[in-house]
mmCIF file of the N, C-alpha and C atoms, coordinates in Angstrom:
data_MODEL
# 
_entry.id   MODEL 
# 
loop_
_atom_site.group_PDB 
_atom_site.id 
_atom_site.type_symbol 
_atom_site.label_atom_id 
_atom_site.label_alt_id 
_atom_site.label_comp_id 
_atom_site.label_asym_id 
_atom_site.label_entity_id 
_atom_site.label_seq_id 
_atom_site.pdbx_PDB_ins_code 
_atom_site.Cartn_x 
_atom_site.Cartn_y 
_atom_site.Cartn_z 
_atom_site.occupancy 
_atom_site.B_iso_or_equiv 
_atom_site.pdbx_formal_charge 
_atom_site.auth_seq_id 
_atom_site.auth_comp_id 
_atom_site.auth_asym_id 
_atom_site.auth_atom_id 
_atom_site.pdbx_PDB_model_num 
ATOM 1   N N  . TYR A 1 1  ? 2.042   7.391   11.033  1.00 0.00 ? 1  TYR A N  1 
ATOM 2   C CA . TYR A 1 1  ? 3.194   7.149   9.701   1.00 0.00 ? 1  TYR A CA 1 
ATOM 3   C C  . TYR A 1 1  ? 3.896   7.948   10.257  1.00 0.00 ? 1  TYR A C  1 
ATOM 4   N N  . LYS A 1 2  ? 5.271   7.619   9.435   1.00 0.00 ? 2  LYS A N  1 
ATOM 5   C CA . LYS A 1 2  ? 6.344   8.564   9.515   1.00 0.00 ? 2  LYS A CA 1 
ATOM 6   C C  . LYS A 1 2  ? 7.079   8.899   8.360   1.00 0.00 ? 2  LYS A C  1 
ATOM 7   N N  . LEU A 1 3  ? 7.836   9.742   8.479   1.00 0.00 ? 3  LEU A N  1 
ATOM 8   C CA . LEU A 1 3  ? 8.979   10.225  7.157   1.00 0.00 ? 3  LEU A CA 1 
ATOM 9   C C  . LEU A 1 3  ? 10.054  9.091   7.721   1.00 0.00 ? 3  LEU A C  1 
ATOM 10  N N  . THR A 1 4  ? 10.373  8.484   6.326   1.00 0.00 ? 4  THR A N  1 
ATOM 11  C CA . THR A 1 4  ? 11.812  7.985   6.161   1.00 0.00 ? 4  THR A CA 1 
ATOM 12  C C  . THR A 1 4  ? 12.112  7.591   4.717   1.00 0.00 ? 4  THR A C  1 
ATOM 13  N N  . ASN A 1 5  ? 13.143  6.826   4.947   1.00 0.00 ? 5  ASN A N  1 
ATOM 14  C CA . ASN A 1 5  ? 14.186  6.908   3.461   1.00 0.00 ? 5  ASN A CA 1 
ATOM 15  C C  . ASN A 1 5  ? 13.304  5.536   2.941   1.00 0.00 ? 5  ASN A C  1 
ATOM 16  N N  . ALA A 1 6  ? 13.612  5.071   1.795   1.00 0.00 ? 6  ALA A N  1 
ATOM 17  C CA . ALA A 1 6  ? 12.848  4.037   1.004   1.00 0.00 ? 6  ALA A CA 1 
ATOM 18  C C  . ALA A 1 6  ? 13.494  3.883   -0.237  1.00 0.00 ? 6  ALA A C  1 
ATOM 19  N N  . THR A 1 7  ? 13.603  2.471   -0.839  1.00 0.00 ? 7  THR A N  1 
ATOM 20  C CA . THR A 1 7  ? 13.637  2.608   -2.023  1.00 0.00 ? 7  THR A CA 1 
ATOM 21  C C  . THR A 1 7  ? 12.928  2.087   -3.204  1.00 0.00 ? 7  THR A C  1 
ATOM 22  N N  . LEU A 1 8  ? 12.793  2.741   -4.238  1.00 0.00 ? 8  LEU A N  1 
ATOM 23  C CA . LEU A 1 8  ? 11.503  2.745   -5.379  1.00 0.00 ? 8  LEU A CA 1 
ATOM 24  C C  . LEU A 1 8  ? 12.013  1.629   -6.250  1.00 0.00 ? 8  LEU A C  1 
ATOM 25  N N  . THR A 1 9  ? 11.187  0.931   -6.927  1.00 0.00 ? 9  THR A N  1 
ATOM 26  C CA . THR A 1 9  ? 11.431  0.138   -7.677  1.00 0.00 ? 9  THR A CA 1 
ATOM 27  C C  . THR A 1 9  ? 10.459  -0.178  -8.691  1.00 0.00 ? 9  THR A C  1 
ATOM 28  N N  . ASN A 1 10 ? 10.500  -0.343  -10.173 1.00 0.00 ? 10 ASN A N  1 
ATOM 29  C CA . ASN A 1 10 ? 9.686   -0.290  -11.134 1.00 0.00 ? 10 ASN A CA 1 
ATOM 30  C C  . ASN A 1 10 ? 9.473   -1.743  -11.379 1.00 0.00 ? 10 ASN A C  1 
ATOM 31  N N  . LEU A 1 11 ? 8.521   -2.749  -10.685 1.00 0.00 ? 11 LEU A N  1 
ATOM 32  C CA . LEU A 1 11 ? 8.972   -4.473  -11.221 1.00 0.00 ? 11 LEU A CA 1 
ATOM 33  C C  . LEU A 1 11 ? 7.552   -4.261  -12.603 1.00 0.00 ? 11 LEU A C  1 
ATOM 34  N N  . ASN A 1 12 ? 7.581   -3.502  -12.858 1.00 0.00 ? 12 ASN A N  1 
ATOM 35  C CA . ASN A 1 12 ? 6.511   -3.504  -14.304 1.00 0.00 ? 12 ASN A CA 1 
ATOM 36  C C  . ASN A 1 12 ? 5.333   -3.884  -14.090 1.00 0.00 ? 12 ASN A C  1 
ATOM 37  N N  . HIS A 1 13 ? 4.629   -4.520  -13.250 1.00 0.00 ? 13 HIS A N  1 
ATOM 38  C CA . HIS A 1 13 ? 3.319   -4.766  -12.885 1.00 0.00 ? 13 HIS A CA 1 
ATOM 39  C C  . HIS A 1 13 ? 2.800   -3.896  -11.766 1.00 0.00 ? 13 HIS A C  1 
ATOM 40  N N  . ASP A 1 14 ? 3.697   -3.110  -11.200 1.00 0.00 ? 14 ASP A N  1 
ATOM 41  C CA . ASP A 1 14 ? 3.458   -2.300  -10.217 1.00 0.00 ? 14 ASP A CA 1 
ATOM 42  C C  . ASP A 1 14 ? 4.725   -1.347  -10.003 1.00 0.00 ? 14 ASP A C  1 
ATOM 43  N N  . ILE A 1 15 ? 4.529   -0.334  -9.256  1.00 0.00 ? 15 ILE A N  1 
ATOM 44  C CA . ILE A 1 15 ? 5.673   0.667   -8.378  1.00 0.00 ? 15 ILE A CA 1 
ATOM 45  C C  . ILE A 1 15 ? 6.058   0.185   -7.430  1.00 0.00 ? 15 ILE A C  1 
ATOM 46  N N  . THR A 1 16 ? 7.124   -0.236  -6.635  1.00 0.00 ? 16 THR A N  1 
ATOM 47  C CA . THR A 1 16 ? 7.057   -0.336  -5.084  1.00 0.00 ? 16 THR A CA 1 
ATOM 48  C C  . THR A 1 16 ? 7.876   0.521   -3.940  1.00 0.00 ? 16 THR A C  1 
ATOM 49  N N  . LEU A 1 17 ? 7.578   0.757   -3.160  1.00 0.00 ? 17 LEU A N  1 
ATOM 50  C CA . LEU A 1 17 ? 8.313   1.825   -1.968  1.00 0.00 ? 17 LEU A CA 1 
ATOM 51  C C  . LEU A 1 17 ? 8.678   0.469   -0.940  1.00 0.00 ? 17 LEU A C  1 
ATOM 52  N N  . GLU A 1 18 ? 10.056  0.162   -0.856  1.00 0.00 ? 18 GLU A N  1 
ATOM 53  C CA . GLU A 1 18 ? 10.018  -0.630  0.209   1.00 0.00 ? 18 GLU A CA 1 
ATOM 54  C C  . GLU A 1 18 ? 11.381  0.094   1.303   1.00 0.00 ? 18 GLU A C  1 
ATOM 55  N N  . PHE A 1 19 ? 11.087  -0.488  2.436   1.00 0.00 ? 19 PHE A N  1 
ATOM 56  C CA . PHE A 1 19 ? 11.155  0.712   3.359   1.00 0.00 ? 19 PHE A CA 1 
ATOM 57  C C  . PHE A 1 19 ? 12.345  -0.114  4.245   1.00 0.00 ? 19 PHE A C  1 
ATOM 58  N N  . GLY A 1 20 ? 12.642  -1.295  3.809   1.00 0.00 ? 20 GLY A N  1 
ATOM 59  C CA . GLY A 1 20 ? 13.741  -2.077  5.419   1.00 0.00 ? 20 GLY A CA 1 
ATOM 60  C C  . GLY A 1 20 ? 13.406  -2.479  6.287   1.00 0.00 ? 20 GLY A C  1 
ATOM 61  N N  . ASN A 1 21 ? 14.389  -2.126  6.925   1.00 0.00 ? 21 ASN A N  1 
ATOM 62  C CA . ASN A 1 21 ? 13.908  -2.092  8.403   1.00 0.00 ? 21 ASN A CA 1 
ATOM 63  C C  . ASN A 1 21 ? 13.253  -1.194  9.524   1.00 0.00 ? 21 ASN A C  1 
ATOM 64  N N  . THR A 1 22 ? 13.300  0.116   8.441   1.00 0.00 ? 22 THR A N  1 
ATOM 65  C CA . THR A 1 22 ? 12.854  1.040   9.247   1.00 0.00 ? 22 THR A CA 1 
ATOM 66  C C  . THR A 1 22 ? 11.225  1.026   10.111  1.00 0.00 ? 22 THR A C  1 
ATOM 67  N N  . SER A 1 23 ? 11.349  1.495   11.216  1.00 0.00 ? 23 SER A N  1 
ATOM 68  C CA . SER A 1 23 ? 9.802   1.639   11.590  1.00 0.00 ? 23 SER A CA 1 
ATOM 69  C C  . SER A 1 23 ? 9.076   3.046   11.203  1.00 0.00 ? 23 SER A C  1 
ATOM 70  N N  . LEU A 1 24 ? 8.555   2.665   10.193  1.00 0.00 ? 24 LEU A N  1 
ATOM 71  C CA . LEU A 1 24 ? 7.608   3.888   8.919   1.00 0.00 ? 24 LEU A CA 1 
ATOM 72  C C  . LEU A 1 24 ? 6.387   4.123   9.731   1.00 0.00 ? 24 LEU A C  1 
ATOM 73  N N  . GLY A 1 25 ? 5.640   2.466   10.468  1.00 0.00 ? 25 GLY A N  1 
ATOM 74  C CA . GLY A 1 25 ? 4.232   3.221   11.379  1.00 0.00 ? 25 GLY A CA 1 
ATOM 75  C C  . GLY A 1 25 ? 3.667   1.801   11.500  1.00 0.00 ? 25 GLY A C  1 
ATOM 76  N N  . SER A 1 26 ? 2.472   1.322   11.896  1.00 0.00 ? 26 SER A N  1 
ATOM 77  C CA . SER A 1 26 ? 2.143   0.117   12.487  1.00 0.00 ? 26 SER A CA 1 
ATOM 78  C C  . SER A 1 26 ? 0.721   0.369   12.938  1.00 0.00 ? 26 SER A C  1 
ATOM 79  N N  . LEU A 1 27 ? -0.146  -0.902  12.838  1.00 0.00 ? 27 LEU A N  1 
ATOM 80  C CA . LEU A 1 27 ? -1.678  -0.844  12.778  1.00 0.00 ? 27 LEU A CA 1 
ATOM 81  C C  . LEU A 1 27 ? -1.966  -2.069  13.663  1.00 0.00 ? 27 LEU A C  1 
ATOM 82  N N  . ILE A 1 28 ? -2.803  -2.314  14.722  1.00 0.00 ? 28 ILE A N  1 
ATOM 83  C CA . ILE A 1 28 ? -3.167  -3.612  15.532  1.00 0.00 ? 28 ILE A CA 1 
ATOM 84  C C  . ILE A 1 28 ? -4.396  -3.529  15.081  1.00 0.00 ? 28 ILE A C  1 
ATOM 85  N N  . ILE A 1 29 ? -4.453  -4.870  14.612  1.00 0.00 ? 29 ILE A N  1 
ATOM 86  C CA . ILE A 1 29 ? -5.886  -5.837  14.369  1.00 0.00 ? 29 ILE A CA 1 
ATOM 87  C C  . ILE A 1 29 ? -5.993  -6.976  15.561  1.00 0.00 ? 29 ILE A C  1 
ATOM 88  N N  . ASP A 1 30 ? -6.980  -7.033  15.907  1.00 0.00 ? 30 ASP A N  1 
ATOM 89  C CA . ASP A 1 30 ? -7.343  -8.206  16.964  1.00 0.00 ? 30 ASP A CA 1 
ATOM 90  C C  . ASP A 1 30 ? -5.964  -8.485  17.786  1.00 0.00 ? 30 ASP A C  1 
ATOM 91  N N  . GLY A 1 31 ? -5.766  -7.478  18.512  1.00 0.00 ? 31 GLY A N  1 
ATOM 92  C CA . GLY A 1 31 ? -4.427  -7.447  19.150  1.00 0.00 ? 31 GLY A CA 1 
ATOM 93  C C  . GLY A 1 31 ? -3.335  -8.064  18.768  1.00 0.00 ? 31 GLY A C  1 
ATOM 94  N N  . THR A 1 32 ? -2.947  -7.946  17.035  1.00 0.00 ? 32 THR A N  1 
ATOM 95  C CA . THR A 1 32 ? -1.705  -8.403  16.647  1.00 0.00 ? 32 THR A CA 1 
ATOM 96  C C  . THR A 1 32 ? -1.179  -7.266  15.687  1.00 0.00 ? 32 THR A C  1 
ATOM 97  N N  . LEU A 1 33 ? 0.017   -6.971  16.116  1.00 0.00 ? 33 LEU A N  1 
ATOM 98  C CA . LEU A 1 33 ? 0.553   -5.594  15.860  1.00 0.00 ? 33 LEU A CA 1 
ATOM 99  C C  . LEU A 1 33 ? 1.303   -5.851  14.417  1.00 0.00 ? 33 LEU A C  1 
ATOM 100 N N  . TYR A 1 34 ? 1.095   -5.344  13.103  1.00 0.00 ? 34 TYR A N  1 
ATOM 101 C CA . TYR A 1 34 ? 1.365   -5.205  11.726  1.00 0.00 ? 34 TYR A CA 1 
ATOM 102 C C  . TYR A 1 34 ? 2.191   -3.936  11.798  1.00 0.00 ? 34 TYR A C  1 
ATOM 103 N N  . SER A 1 35 ? 3.367   -3.926  10.836  1.00 0.00 ? 35 SER A N  1 
ATOM 104 C CA . SER A 1 35 ? 4.051   -2.886  10.709  1.00 0.00 ? 35 SER A CA 1 
ATOM 105 C C  . SER A 1 35 ? 4.333   -2.842  9.566   1.00 0.00 ? 35 SER A C  1 
ATOM 106 N N  . VAL A 1 36 ? 4.465   -1.517  8.959   1.00 0.00 ? 36 VAL A N  1 
ATOM 107 C CA . VAL A 1 36 ? 4.755   -1.390  7.477   1.00 0.00 ? 36 VAL A CA 1 
ATOM 108 C C  . VAL A 1 36 ? 6.111   -1.863  6.560   1.00 0.00 ? 36 VAL A C  1 
ATOM 109 N N  . SER A 1 37 ? 5.908   -2.728  5.943   1.00 0.00 ? 37 SER A N  1 
ATOM 110 C CA . SER A 1 37 ? 7.163   -3.327  5.164   1.00 0.00 ? 37 SER A CA 1 
ATOM 111 C C  . SER A 1 37 ? 6.942   -2.650  3.734   1.00 0.00 ? 37 SER A C  1 
ATOM 112 N N  . LYS A 1 38 ? 5.991   -2.179  3.230   1.00 0.00 ? 38 LYS A N  1 
ATOM 113 C CA . LYS A 1 38 ? 5.946   -1.427  1.864   1.00 0.00 ? 38 LYS A CA 1 
ATOM 114 C C  . LYS A 1 38 ? 4.836   -0.770  1.098   1.00 0.00 ? 38 LYS A C  1 
ATOM 115 N N  . TYR A 1 39 ? 4.668   -0.400  0.251   1.00 0.00 ? 39 TYR A N  1 
ATOM 116 C CA . TYR A 1 39 ? 3.636   0.365   -0.184  1.00 0.00 ? 39 TYR A CA 1 
ATOM 117 C C  . TYR A 1 39 ? 3.935   0.194   -1.835  1.00 0.00 ? 39 TYR A C  1 
ATOM 118 N N  . HIS A 1 40 ? 2.891   -0.062  -2.980  1.00 0.00 ? 40 HIS A N  1 
ATOM 119 C CA . HIS A 1 40 ? 3.007   -0.698  -4.071  1.00 0.00 ? 40 HIS A CA 1 
ATOM 120 C C  . HIS A 1 40 ? 1.775   0.336   -4.767  1.00 0.00 ? 40 HIS A C  1 
ATOM 121 N N  . ILE A 1 41 ? 2.044   0.748   -5.780  1.00 0.00 ? 41 ILE A N  1 
ATOM 122 C CA . ILE A 1 41 ? 0.934   0.855   -6.581  1.00 0.00 ? 41 ILE A CA 1 
ATOM 123 C C  . ILE A 1 41 ? 0.734   0.398   -7.905  1.00 0.00 ? 41 ILE A C  1 
ATOM 124 N N  . HIS A 1 42 ? -0.422  0.727   -8.339  1.00 0.00 ? 42 HIS A N  1 
ATOM 125 C CA . HIS A 1 42 ? -1.325  -0.218  -9.823  1.00 0.00 ? 42 HIS A CA 1 
ATOM 126 C C  . HIS A 1 42 ? -1.696  0.938   -10.542 1.00 0.00 ? 42 HIS A C  1 
ATOM 127 N N  . ALA A 1 43 ? -1.548  1.384   -11.614 1.00 0.00 ? 43 ALA A N  1 
ATOM 128 C CA . ALA A 1 43 ? -2.528  2.082   -12.428 1.00 0.00 ? 43 ALA A CA 1 
ATOM 129 C C  . ALA A 1 43 ? -2.478  1.731   -13.819 1.00 0.00 ? 43 ALA A C  1 
ATOM 130 N N  . PRO A 1 44 ? -3.878  1.274   -14.327 1.00 0.00 ? 44 PRO A N  1 
ATOM 131 C CA . PRO A 1 44 ? -4.967  1.608   -13.622 1.00 0.00 ? 44 PRO A CA 1 
ATOM 132 C C  . PRO A 1 44 ? -5.351  0.338   -12.297 1.00 0.00 ? 44 PRO A C  1 
ATOM 133 N N  . SER A 1 45 ? -6.070  1.039   -11.223 1.00 0.00 ? 45 SER A N  1 
ATOM 134 C CA . SER A 1 45 ? -6.721  -0.244  -10.594 1.00 0.00 ? 45 SER A CA 1 
ATOM 135 C C  . SER A 1 45 ? -6.722  -1.109  -11.068 1.00 0.00 ? 45 SER A C  1 
ATOM 136 N N  . GLU A 1 46 ? -6.337  -2.388  -9.936  1.00 0.00 ? 46 GLU A N  1 
ATOM 137 C CA . GLU A 1 46 ? -6.513  -3.443  -10.746 1.00 0.00 ? 46 GLU A CA 1 
ATOM 138 C C  . GLU A 1 46 ? -8.030  -4.229  -9.991  1.00 0.00 ? 46 GLU A C  1 
ATOM 139 N N  . HIS A 1 47 ? -8.602  -3.554  -9.113  1.00 0.00 ? 47 HIS A N  1 
ATOM 140 C CA . HIS A 1 47 ? -9.993  -3.424  -8.898  1.00 0.00 ? 47 HIS A CA 1 
ATOM 141 C C  . HIS A 1 47 ? -11.113 -2.161  -9.640  1.00 0.00 ? 47 HIS A C  1 
ATOM 142 N N  . THR A 1 48 ? -12.604 -2.967  -9.221  1.00 0.00 ? 48 THR A N  1 
ATOM 143 C CA . THR A 1 48 ? -13.336 -1.496  -9.849  1.00 0.00 ? 48 THR A CA 1 
ATOM 144 C C  . THR A 1 48 ? -14.377 -1.066  -8.930  1.00 0.00 ? 48 THR A C  1 
ATOM 145 N N  . VAL A 1 49 ? -14.854 0.059   -8.801  1.00 0.00 ? 49 VAL A N  1 
ATOM 146 C CA . VAL A 1 49 ? -15.652 0.762   -7.824  1.00 0.00 ? 49 VAL A CA 1 
ATOM 147 C C  . VAL A 1 49 ? -16.888 1.061   -9.222  1.00 0.00 ? 49 VAL A C  1 
ATOM 148 N N  . ASN A 1 50 ? -17.913 0.286   -8.606  1.00 0.00 ? 50 ASN A N  1 
ATOM 149 C CA . ASN A 1 50 ? -19.744 0.755   -9.435  1.00 0.00 ? 50 ASN A CA 1 
ATOM 150 C C  . ASN A 1 50 ? -18.926 0.659   -10.881 1.00 0.00 ? 50 ASN A C  1 
ATOM 151 N N  . GLY A 1 51 ? -18.251 -0.528  -11.029 1.00 0.00 ? 51 GLY A N  1 
ATOM 152 C CA . GLY A 1 51 ? -17.907 -0.997  -12.766 1.00 0.00 ? 51 GLY A CA 1 
ATOM 153 C C  . GLY A 1 51 ? -17.035 -0.534  -13.358 1.00 0.00 ? 51 GLY A C  1 
ATOM 154 N N  . LYS A 1 52 ? -15.866 0.929   -12.652 1.00 0.00 ? 52 LYS A N  1 
ATOM 155 C CA . LYS A 1 52 ? -15.121 1.325   -13.300 1.00 0.00 ? 52 LYS A CA 1 
ATOM 156 C C  . LYS A 1 52 ? -13.823 0.976   -12.579 1.00 0.00 ? 52 LYS A C  1 
ATOM 157 N N  . HIS A 1 53 ? -12.795 0.983   -13.622 1.00 0.00 ? 53 HIS A N  1 
ATOM 158 C CA . HIS A 1 53 ? -11.219 0.731   -12.766 1.00 0.00 ? 53 HIS A CA 1 
ATOM 159 C C  . HIS A 1 53 ? -10.863 2.413   -12.385 1.00 0.00 ? 53 HIS A C  1 
ATOM 160 N N  . LEU A 1 54 ? -10.177 2.564   -11.054 1.00 0.00 ? 54 LEU A N  1 
ATOM 161 C CA . LEU A 1 54 ? -9.848  4.146   -10.990 1.00 0.00 ? 54 LEU A CA 1 
ATOM 162 C C  . LEU A 1 54 ? -8.606  4.300   -11.661 1.00 0.00 ? 54 LEU A C  1 
ATOM 163 N N  . ALA A 1 55 ? -7.698  5.614   -11.549 1.00 0.00 ? 55 ALA A N  1 
ATOM 164 C CA . ALA A 1 55 ? -6.831  5.901   -12.153 1.00 0.00 ? 55 ALA A CA 1 
ATOM 165 C C  . ALA A 1 55 ? -5.655  5.269   -11.686 1.00 0.00 ? 55 ALA A C  1 
ATOM 166 N N  . VAL A 1 56 ? -5.166  4.752   -10.227 1.00 0.00 ? 56 VAL A N  1 
ATOM 167 C CA . VAL A 1 56 ? -4.662  4.798   -9.627  1.00 0.00 ? 56 VAL A CA 1 
ATOM 168 C C  . VAL A 1 56 ? -5.378  3.848   -7.892  1.00 0.00 ? 56 VAL A C  1 
ATOM 169 N N  . LYS A 1 57 ? -4.059  2.326   -7.924  1.00 0.00 ? 57 LYS A N  1 
ATOM 170 C CA . LYS A 1 57 ? -4.554  1.889   -6.449  1.00 0.00 ? 57 LYS A CA 1 
ATOM 171 C C  . LYS A 1 57 ? -3.299  1.571   -5.986  1.00 0.00 ? 57 LYS A C  1 
ATOM 172 N N  . GLY A 1 58 ? -3.120  2.324   -4.170  1.00 0.00 ? 58 GLY A N  1 
ATOM 173 C CA . GLY A 1 58 ? -2.123  2.198   -3.571  1.00 0.00 ? 58 GLY A CA 1 
ATOM 174 C C  . GLY A 1 58 ? -2.566  1.011   -2.739  1.00 0.00 ? 58 GLY A C  1 
ATOM 175 N N  . HIS A 1 59 ? -1.522  0.301   -2.271  1.00 0.00 ? 59 HIS A N  1 
ATOM 176 C CA . HIS A 1 59 ? -1.499  -1.151  -1.246  1.00 0.00 ? 59 HIS A CA 1 
ATOM 177 C C  . HIS A 1 59 ? -0.312  -0.351  0.077   1.00 0.00 ? 59 HIS A C  1 
ATOM 178 N N  . LEU A 1 60 ? -0.747  -0.321  0.565   1.00 0.00 ? 60 LEU A N  1 
ATOM 179 C CA . LEU A 1 60 ? 0.392   -0.007  2.348   1.00 0.00 ? 60 LEU A CA 1 
ATOM 180 C C  . LEU A 1 60 ? 0.236   -1.362  2.710   1.00 0.00 ? 60 LEU A C  1 
ATOM 181 N N  . VAL A 1 61 ? 1.049   -2.234  2.697   1.00 0.00 ? 61 VAL A N  1 
ATOM 182 C CA . VAL A 1 61 ? 1.234   -3.240  2.903   1.00 0.00 ? 61 VAL A CA 1 
ATOM 183 C C  . VAL A 1 61 ? 1.644   -3.588  4.318   1.00 0.00 ? 61 VAL A C  1 
ATOM 184 N N  . HIS A 1 62 ? 1.246   -4.279  5.594   1.00 0.00 ? 62 HIS A N  1 
ATOM 185 C CA . HIS A 1 62 ? 1.744   -4.212  6.818   1.00 0.00 ? 62 HIS A CA 1 
ATOM 186 C C  . HIS A 1 62 ? 2.163   -5.563  7.153   1.00 0.00 ? 62 HIS A C  1 
ATOM 187 N N  . ARG A 1 63 ? 3.174   -6.177  7.865   1.00 0.00 ? 63 ARG A N  1 
ATOM 188 C CA . ARG A 1 63 ? 3.599   -6.970  8.029   1.00 0.00 ? 63 ARG A CA 1 
ATOM 189 C C  . ARG A 1 63 ? 3.737   -7.641  9.676   1.00 0.00 ? 63 ARG A C  1 
ATOM 190 N N  . SER A 1 64 ? 3.151   -8.943  10.041  1.00 0.00 ? 64 SER A N  1 
ATOM 191 C CA . SER A 1 64 ? 3.302   -9.397  11.765  1.00 0.00 ? 64 SER A CA 1 
ATOM 192 C C  . SER A 1 64 ? 4.660   -9.706  11.939  1.00 0.00 ? 64 SER A C  1 
ATOM 193 N N  . GLU A 1 65 ? 4.704   -10.000 12.971  1.00 0.00 ? 65 GLU A N  1 
ATOM 194 C CA . GLU A 1 65 ? 6.183   -10.820 13.030  1.00 0.00 ? 65 GLU A CA 1 
ATOM 195 C C  . GLU A 1 65 ? 6.072   -12.116 13.028  1.00 0.00 ? 65 GLU A C  1 
ATOM 196 N N  . ASP A 1 66 ? 4.708   -12.699 13.008  1.00 0.00 ? 66 ASP A N  1 
ATOM 197 C CA . ASP A 1 66 ? 4.792   -14.040 12.739  1.00 0.00 ? 66 ASP A CA 1 
ATOM 198 C C  . ASP A 1 66 ? 4.270   -14.197 11.119  1.00 0.00 ? 66 ASP A C  1 
ATOM 199 N N  . ASN A 1 67 ? 4.699   -12.902 10.092  1.00 0.00 ? 67 ASN A N  1 
ATOM 200 C CA . ASN A 1 67 ? 4.482   -13.118 8.845   1.00 0.00 ? 67 ASN A CA 1 
ATOM 201 C C  . ASN A 1 67 ? 3.317   -12.421 8.212   1.00 0.00 ? 67 ASN A C  1 
ATOM 202 N N  . ARG A 1 68 ? 2.249   -12.368 9.061   1.00 0.00 ? 68 ARG A N  1 
ATOM 203 C CA . ARG A 1 68 ? 0.878   -12.813 8.366   1.00 0.00 ? 68 ARG A CA 1 
ATOM 204 C C  . ARG A 1 68 ? 0.831   -10.998 7.898   1.00 0.00 ? 68 ARG A C  1 
ATOM 205 N N  . LEU A 1 69 ? 0.092   -10.633 6.822   1.00 0.00 ? 69 LEU A N  1 
ATOM 206 C CA . LEU A 1 69 ? 0.076   -9.569  5.970   1.00 0.00 ? 69 LEU A CA 1 
ATOM 207 C C  . LEU A 1 69 ? -1.532  -8.834  6.455   1.00 0.00 ? 69 LEU A C  1 
ATOM 208 N N  . ALA A 1 70 ? -1.450  -7.304  6.416   1.00 0.00 ? 70 ALA A N  1 
ATOM 209 C CA . ALA A 1 70 ? -2.905  -6.486  6.268   1.00 0.00 ? 70 ALA A CA 1 
ATOM 210 C C  . ALA A 1 70 ? -2.358  -5.628  5.507   1.00 0.00 ? 70 ALA A C  1 
ATOM 211 N N  . VAL A 1 71 ? -3.152  -5.488  4.799   1.00 0.00 ? 71 VAL A N  1 
ATOM 212 C CA . VAL A 1 71 ? -3.186  -4.283  3.866   1.00 0.00 ? 71 VAL A CA 1 
ATOM 213 C C  . VAL A 1 71 ? -4.246  -3.446  3.379   1.00 0.00 ? 71 VAL A C  1 
ATOM 214 N N  . VAL A 1 72 ? -3.618  -2.429  3.383   1.00 0.00 ? 72 VAL A N  1 
ATOM 215 C CA . VAL A 1 72 ? -4.698  -1.228  3.573   1.00 0.00 ? 72 VAL A CA 1 
ATOM 216 C C  . VAL A 1 72 ? -4.921  -0.457  1.983   1.00 0.00 ? 72 VAL A C  1 
ATOM 217 N N  . ALA A 1 73 ? -6.053  -0.844  1.168   1.00 0.00 ? 73 ALA A N  1 
ATOM 218 C CA . ALA A 1 73 ? -5.973  -0.063  -0.178  1.00 0.00 ? 73 ALA A CA 1 
ATOM 219 C C  . ALA A 1 73 ? -6.493  1.342   -0.296  1.00 0.00 ? 73 ALA A C  1 
ATOM 220 N N  . VAL A 1 74 ? -5.709  2.011   -1.032  1.00 0.00 ? 74 VAL A N  1 
ATOM 221 C CA . VAL A 1 74 ? -6.118  3.559   -1.211  1.00 0.00 ? 74 VAL A CA 1 
ATOM 222 C C  . VAL A 1 74 ? -6.414  3.852   -2.511  1.00 0.00 ? 74 VAL A C  1 
ATOM 223 N N  . MET A 1 75 ? -7.582  4.224   -3.030  1.00 0.00 ? 75 MET A N  1 
ATOM 224 C CA . MET A 1 75 ? -8.028  4.306   -4.246  1.00 0.00 ? 75 MET A CA 1 
ATOM 225 C C  . MET A 1 75 ? -7.694  5.903   -4.660  1.00 0.00 ? 75 MET A C  1 
ATOM 226 N N  . TYR A 1 76 ? -7.079  5.893   -5.872  1.00 0.00 ? 76 TYR A N  1 
ATOM 227 C CA . TYR A 1 76 ? -6.890  7.697   -6.475  1.00 0.00 ? 76 TYR A CA 1 
ATOM 228 C C  . TYR A 1 76 ? -7.975  7.943   -7.614  1.00 0.00 ? 76 TYR A C  1 
ATOM 229 N N  . THR A 1 77 ? -8.271  9.117   -7.593  1.00 0.00 ? 77 THR A N  1 
ATOM 230 C CA . THR A 1 77 ? -9.210  9.556   -8.700  1.00 0.00 ? 77 THR A CA 1 
ATOM 231 C C  . THR A 1 77 ? -8.365  10.479  -9.679  1.00 0.00 ? 77 THR A C  1 
ATOM 232 N N  . ILE A 1 78 ? -8.510  11.059  -10.295 1.00 0.00 ? 78 ILE A N  1 
ATOM 233 C CA . ILE A 1 78 ? -7.557  12.321  -11.166 1.00 0.00 ? 78 ILE A CA 1 
ATOM 234 C C  . ILE A 1 78 ? -8.590  13.308  -11.576 1.00 0.00 ? 78 ILE A C  1 
ATOM 235 N N  . GLY A 1 79 ? -8.729  14.391  -11.177 1.00 0.00 ? 79 GLY A N  1 
ATOM 236 C CA . GLY A 1 79 ? -9.800  15.456  -11.045 1.00 0.00 ? 79 GLY A CA 1 
ATOM 237 C C  . GLY A 1 79 ? -11.200 15.145  -10.428 1.00 0.00 ? 79 GLY A C  1 
ATOM 238 N N  . SER A 1 80 ? -12.297 15.557  -10.672 1.00 0.00 ? 80 SER A N  1 
ATOM 239 C CA . SER A 1 80 ? -13.349 15.356  -10.005 1.00 0.00 ? 80 SER A CA 1 
ATOM 240 C C  . SER A 1 80 ? -14.314 13.883  -10.264 1.00 0.00 ? 80 SER A C  1 
ATOM 241 N N  . ILE A 1 81 ? -14.802 13.366  -8.774  1.00 0.00 ? 81 ILE A N  1 
ATOM 242 C CA . ILE A 1 81 ? -15.415 12.168  -9.285  1.00 0.00 ? 81 ILE A CA 1 
ATOM 243 C C  . ILE A 1 81 ? -16.635 12.116  -9.610  1.00 0.00 ? 81 ILE A C  1 
ATOM 244 N N  . ARG A 1 82 ? -17.193 11.652  -10.888 1.00 0.00 ? 82 ARG A N  1 
ATOM 245 C CA . ARG A 1 82 ? -18.596 11.260  -11.269 1.00 0.00 ? 82 ARG A CA 1 
ATOM 246 C C  . ARG A 1 82 ? -19.412 10.413  -11.138 1.00 0.00 ? 82 ARG A C  1 
# 
């Protein structure tokens, strides 16, 4: 991934960074190229780990040329993990 300009939007249920047509980065899954299209965060996380919601969960959304999605989720904590 590399530095690029983005548009930040508060959609009330999440905060989204959209990158437009800029080539931010990509990944390959089973031979299909997925390019980053946006990143959004949820606070608190919408899913749990060991039954607990974390402070923040980020989704790095990738899209293929045929419009399929691949999402990398990143779970964040504030302070130490217990």
